[in-house]
Steps between C-alpha positions, in 0.01 A plus 500: 500500500413212715302737725314651203399142382388388839147496617347822661163357608214289366188658362197294368725190532742662263861549603602866444861539421672804636629605149148485367370688798770779486477534121126534495504753795767707318286484192204642687721783643638571148151513341386735780798727438411492137151614576658786709721570189806467713834418329567258795262254327793395276773417756237298699402311181868438427549371861201266470648362174846450666353317793305258270799462272706386797234268623449332146857492392655154477177299503236705298709637224200622294342692794844649585541618133166670502605693806805627315272652226278647772800663664626636173167656429493643848843670438350649186192629683723642767714680233188633323324633819825664608493723194119539452319833551339566845159642572432793738479252792855368426393165378538336151278630230269238337305492173280275282681307230435590139309252274827420330673419830201287611507306174874445530468376848207265415698363205817456712308325767343257259807423305706477823256263663512262200878513482555443875239224518663320201833539686354348808349221311829426335681495836257352747742568790430875464131481577235238620217694328638670190207702368365668810849541643604674173194715510571615856880558444454690177202696647717605796770626280252697281343648826846591635600667165164698500562607859844613412360714222237652737209353320166459677457180297759325717219441753289330223793272416543402868117436517524254199791330673279456818214353301729201426726507802220472769310190374842340389656530855190374680458205236869395561467509879683837544236650738733767643625615155136505377387704804787746428378527142158590616654786704692601193176521312348732762813727487495493123137636489581758762815605311327510161236733632768731655724515196201551270374797709851656520560461129170671412503757771839585372742548775744665258880462525658760709695767298880468518639705791146528653431352845327157467 
């Protein structure tokens, strides 16, 4: 843990901590695997959460607690993708969410953001910036849930998280994290296009017993 919390290098006069660097790099790998519709995206996301939990535990309780939730959702996604139908190319099948599902996710995101922000305000040690922190945290959970369900809208949820995450990180002096969020944004747009085309071109699930 001491190694994870030590300095890796300095970028733009900002000390980059190894845990932040490793966690962000694993996050990029997980997002790329998600774009490729590989089930490996979930163990990589779990590993990223585990590393950040270990780094935060003992001195940033709120941040460590948030990583526990991320790891639980990653396990849920792993379970979902392990049992989902596969397309003819052997990858996970994807689809657009129904309007009912979109409405439910939007309502959950709004209610969750308010609830988490109020929790952060009630316990200031959990977050230095309650509202944007709650928005990013809840948005991440919603995005991971939509990804677990194979919904194209998961990319839109990540994009909405990026719209707040990029300026917030730069404004708070976290240039490295802000730069990584910019790369996230590019991957999100690329992934959104790919999943959208695949859902509409209709790579259909392979029949049971047929070669994938």
